[in-house]
C-alpha positions as CSV (number, residue, x, y, z in Angstrom):
1,M,-6.6,8.4,-7.3
2,Q,-6.6,10.6,-4.2
3,G,-9.9,11.1,-2.6
4,T,-11.2,7.6,-3.6
5,R,-12.1,5.4,-0.7
6,G,-9.1,3.1,0.0
7,S,-6.7,5.4,-1.8
8,V,-3.9,6.6,0.5
9,R,-0.7,8.4,-0.2
10,L,2.2,7.7,2.1
11,I,5.5,9.7,1.6
12,E,8.7,8.6,3.2
13,V,12.4,9.7,2.9
14,V,15.0,7.0,2.6
15,F,17.4,7.5,5.5
16,P,20.6,5.6,6.2
17,E,18.9,3.2,8.6
18,H,16.6,2.1,5.8
19,T,19.5,1.1,3.4
20,N,21.6,-1.9,2.7
21,H,25.4,-1.9,2.2
22,Y,24.9,-0.7,-1.4
23,G,23.2,2.6,-0.2
24,T,19.8,1.6,-1.5
25,L,16.5,0.8,0.2
26,F,16.8,-2.6,1.9
27,G,14.1,-5.0,0.5
28,G,12.7,-5.7,4.0
29,Q,12.3,-2.0,4.7
30,A,10.5,-1.6,1.3
31,L,8.1,-4.4,2.3
32,Q,7.5,-2.8,5.7
33,L,6.6,0.5,4.1
34,M,4.4,-1.1,1.5
35,S,2.6,-3.2,4.1
36,K,2.0,0.0,6.2
37,A,0.5,1.7,3.1
38,A,-1.6,-1.3,2.4
39,F,-2.9,-1.3,6.0
40,L,-3.8,2.4,5.8
41,G,-5.5,1.9,2.4
42,G,-7.5,-1.1,3.7
43,R,-8.5,0.8,6.9
44,S,-9.5,3.8,4.8
45,F,-11.7,1.6,2.6
46,V,-13.3,-0.5,5.3
47,R,-13.5,2.5,7.7
48,G,-12.4,0.1,10.4
49,D,-9.7,-2.3,11.4
50,V,-7.9,-4.6,9.0
51,V,-5.2,-7.2,9.3
52,M,-2.9,-8.6,6.6
53,A,-3.7,-12.1,5.4
54,R,-1.2,-12.4,2.6
55,C,1.4,-10.5,0.7
56,G,1.2,-11.3,-3.0
57,E,3.7,-10.6,-5.7
58,V,6.0,-7.7,-5.0
59,L,8.1,-6.3,-7.9
60,F,11.3,-4.3,-7.3
61,H,11.7,-2.4,-10.6
62,A,14.7,-0.2,-9.7
63,P,16.9,0.5,-6.7
64,V,15.8,3.4,-4.3
65,R,18.8,5.4,-3.4
66,L,19.6,7.0,0.0
67,G,17.9,10.4,0.3
68,S,15.2,9.5,-2.2
69,T,11.6,10.6,-1.6
70,L,9.4,7.5,-1.9
71,V,5.8,8.0,-2.6
72,L,3.5,5.1,-1.9
73,D,0.0,5.1,-3.4
74,T,-2.7,2.6,-2.7
75,H,-6.0,1.5,-4.3
76,V,-8.4,-1.3,-3.6
77,S,-8.8,-3.6,-6.6
78,R,-11.1,-6.3,-5.1
79,A,-13.5,-6.6,-2.2
80,G,-15.1,-9.8,-1.0
81,R,-17.2,-10.7,2.0
82,S,-14.5,-9.8,4.5
83,S,-11.3,-9.5,2.5
84,L,-10.0,-7.0,0.1
85,T,-7.0,-6.6,-2.2
86,V,-4.9,-3.5,-1.8
87,C,-2.5,-2.6,-4.5
88,V,0.5,-0.5,-3.6
89,R,2.7,1.4,-6.0
90,G,5.9,3.0,-4.9
91,C,7.5,5.8,-6.9
92,V,10.6,7.9,-6.4
93,Q,9.8,11.6,-6.7
94,D,12.4,13.9,-8.5
95,V,13.0,16.8,-6.1
96,A,13.4,19.4,-8.9
97,T,10.5,18.4,-11.2
98,E,8.3,16.4,-8.9
99,A,8.1,13.7,-11.6
100,L,7.4,10.2,-10.3
101,A,9.2,7.0,-11.5
102,C,7.7,3.7,-10.5
103,V,10.1,1.5,-8.5
104,L,7.9,-0.9,-6.5
105,E,4.6,-2.6,-6.9
106,G,2.8,-5.1,-4.8
107,E,-0.6,-6.6,-3.8
108,F,-1.7,-7.2,-0.2
109,E,-4.7,-9.2,0.9
110,M,-6.3,-7.6,3.9
111,V,-9.2,-8.8,6.1
112,A,-11.7,-6.5,7.8
113,V,-11.9,-7.5,11.5
114,D,-14.1,-6.6,14.5
115,A,-12.9,-5.4,17.9
116,A,-12.1,-9.0,18.9
117,G,-9.9,-9.5,15.8
118,R,-12.4,-11.8,14.0
119,P,-13.2,-11.4,10.3
120,R,-16.1,-9.0,9.8
121,R,-18.5,-9.2,6.8
122,M,-18.4,-6.2,4.5
123,A,-21.3,-7.0,2.1
124,R,-22.3,-3.4,1.6
125,L,-18.7,-2.4,0.9
126,A,-18.3,-5.1,-1.7
127,E,-21.3,-3.8,-3.6
128,A,-20.0,-0.2,-3.4
129,I,-16.5,-1.0,-4.7
130,S,-17.7,-2.4,-8.0
131,E,-18.6,1.2,-9.0
132,E,-15.3,2.6,-7.5
133,I,-12.9,0.1,-9.2
134,V,-14.1,0.9,-12.7
């Protein structure tokens, strides 16, 4: 996945300020990290500014414990005239083996914007993605 346009890897450590009273990643913090990854993935794909238009379904498969290394990977699954869908997958990385276990998944609709914040057409990008998505 790495190296593909729109694919970004964001690595975060879960610190006490990110957790709830159970000592696991607070859902709001998870959404914040996922939306940050979606923004970076969208910006990488568009090679310009993007804004979030919608947060689609987000799945919380397992709790993320205090001290965990959370690895968030993105890829673009759809590109339209000015909007794109960025998929974010969050995995906890085992410190000893570096194995990844999926704990979070979500889809974010992003819109390419110009310097004034208005939607920007990305026709050429939409054509290019059909080859990259496969």
